[in-house]
N, C-alpha and C positions, 0 to 999 in steps of 0.2 A: 621554485620547484618546477621541474619538468617531468611530464608524464608521457612516456613513449606510446605512440599509437593513438593518442587522443587528439581531437581536433578542437580548435578554437571556434570553428564555424558550425558545429553540430555534434550530436551524440555519436558514440561508438556503436556500430551495429554488429551484433553477434548472433550466432545460431546455436549456441551451446547454453547449458544451464548455469554456467559460471564464467567468470572472467579473471584473468591474472594480469596485474599491472606491474610495470617496471618503470624506473626513471631515475632521476638524479635530484638530490636535495642536500642543502647544507643545513642540517638540523641534527639535534641530539635524539629526538623522538619523533615518530611518525605513526599516526593512527588513522583509521578509516571509519566512517560511519555511513551505513547504507540508508536508503529511503525509508526503511522500517525502524531505524534507530539502533540497529545492531552494530556494535563497535568491535574492531579488531586492531591489533598492533602489527607493524611490519618492522623488520630489522633493517638497519642502515649499516652498510659496510663501504668504506672508502667513498662516501658521498653518493652511493647508489642504493636503491631499494628494490625489492621484489615482494609483491603481496601474497603470492601463492594463489590458489583457486578461491575465488569469492563467489558464493552462490548468489544468483540474481533471479528475480521473478520474470516471467514472460511479460513483455510489454515494455513500457518506458519506466526507468528507475534512475537513480543516481547514486554516486558515491562522493562523499566529501573527504578529501585527504587533508589532514591537518598536521603541520610540522611545527615543532617548538625547538628553538635553538638553545644553547647553553645559557644565554642571558634572559631567556623567557620571551623573546619575540616570537609571534605566532604568524604563520602564513597558511592559507587554505586554498584549495583548488577543488572545484566541483567538476566531476566527470559524468556527463549524461550517457546513459546506455539504453539502447533499444535492443531487446532480445526477441528474436522470432522463434525461439525454442518452444516446441509444443510437447509437453510431457505425455507419456502414455498412460499415466495414472493421474487422477485429479490431485492438484496441489492441496496442501494442508497449511492453514495459518492459524495459530493459537487453538488447535484442536478442531477447527471448523474446516470442512471440506469445501473448497471454493469451486464454483462452477467453471468448467473449461468450455468456453464458447468460442466459436470461430471468429476471427477478426472481420470487421466490416471491410467491404471492398476498398482497396487502396490504403489500408492500414496494416502495419506490422504488429501483430499481437494486440494486447489491450493496454491502454495507457494507464500508468500509475498516477493517481491524483493526490496521494497522501500516504501516510504510513500504513494504513490498513485497507485502503481502497485499491486493490490490485486489479479488479475486474469491474469496470464501470458499467458494463452491460448488465451486471447483477444488482445495480443500485435501484432503489425505489424510484418510481417515476416522479416527475415534477408536474405540478399543476400548470397548464398552459397559460393561465391568466395571472396567477399570483406568484408563480415560480417556486413555491415551497414544496418540499419533498412530501410525498403522500405515502404513508405506510398503510396498506390495505389489510383489513382484519375481519374476522368473524368471531363471535363468542358462542361456543357450543356448551361449555360446562363451567363457566366462570362468570356468573351474572354480576358479581362484585367488580369485575374488570371494567364495566361501563363507567363507574365513578373514576377509576384510575385513568382511563382514556380521556375523559372530560377534563380532569385536572391537568394531564400532560398537554392536551391541546390548548388549554388556557395559558399554561406556562410558556409553551413554545410557539405561540401564535405567530404566524407569518414565517416560520422556519421549517418545522416538521409537524405534520398533522397526521393523526390516525384517521383513516377514512373507511367507512363500511364497504366491504367487498360486494361487488355486483356479480360479475362472472369471470373475473380475472383469474389467471392460473397461479400467480405468485401472491401469497398473502400469509398473514399470521393467524393461527387458530388458537384462541384462548380456551384451553381445555383443562382447567385446574380445579381442584377441589377447594372447598371453603377453608380448610385448615392448611393450605399450602402457602408459604412454607411452614413447616411445623415449628412451633415455638419451643 
């Protein structure tokens, strides 16, 4: 499989919200899967393919192109992509508005570290000693949440911990009524 414009030595760098790939492949079927798990198919004609515009998030992401020939042999190619595109409106992922934060000095956009982590500047901080993720919280209307927090912290000890907020600006506020959710 050959992908035009892709490099063996690093990711493709784009400044648009999408990328279109072309190339050559000796296969019966070709599909692509992006770093969020979204799959799409591309037509093959005379051994050539064109994906059309594929939406990509700002920062680092990747596409896996998978080809299957008529006897079932499979070949894959991963194409890394760095997008410096900055949308005028906040991006939305699974109905959540993601924060648009400027890139750190020397970086292009925000790096993608997994299917749902598009903006690592918005991740919860890590404890400098234990390196576990700290989710800061306050309880304003849900006294029963204290038991849930304690149970969660015990289950996920050393990985993710709920930590009472002191004065931080980013935190979770438990403000639920005793009958939430309704049975």
